C-alpha positions, 0 to 999 in steps of 0.5 A: 283616407286608407291613403292617409293612415298609410302614410302615417303608418310608413312615418311611424315605421321608419328608421328617422322617427325611431332615431328622432324619438330616441333622441327626444327620449334621451333629452328628457332622461338627461334633464330628469337626471339632472333635475333628479341630482339637484333635489338630492344635493339640495336635500343634503345641503339642508340636511347639513343646515339644519344640523348646524342650526341645532348646533348654534342654537345649543351654542346660543343657549350656553351663551345666554346661560353665562350671560344671565351668571355673569350679570350677577354681582357673586360671579365678578366675585368668583372670579376675582377670587379665583384668578386675582387671589383676592379675599374679604377682610378677615380671610386668608388666601391659601395657595398651594402651588404643587400638591405633590411636593409641598413643603413648609418652611421653618426656621431654625433659631439657632442657626437662623436658616431655613430647613425644607420639610417634606410632610405626609398628605394628612399633614398638608390637609391639617396645616390647610384647615388649622394653620 
């Protein structure tokens, strides 16, 4: 029995055992490092996907609100008024192309020609509401 213990003690103290044990430990550490790195990358990707999901949910809510708004007849009427200049019977459409240089054309009956008159901003509003 003492002989057996001395053989085991010699094996544990031998150079080959230390080299094999170190190699096994390195293999274990490399495997652990790879698993840790992969886990970190997956967690990072999950966080990014969660952020993307939240952004898509916000966009979905906006689209659903837009869809609810567009289903009503008032939306189509509003778009027709804004984009195509359509008016209801009895209404008058006013289109101002250039706010800075609004010119009112007046005809001089004696000369039969058009004259361009530059007017102030107050008069522009007066003409907008009362003419």
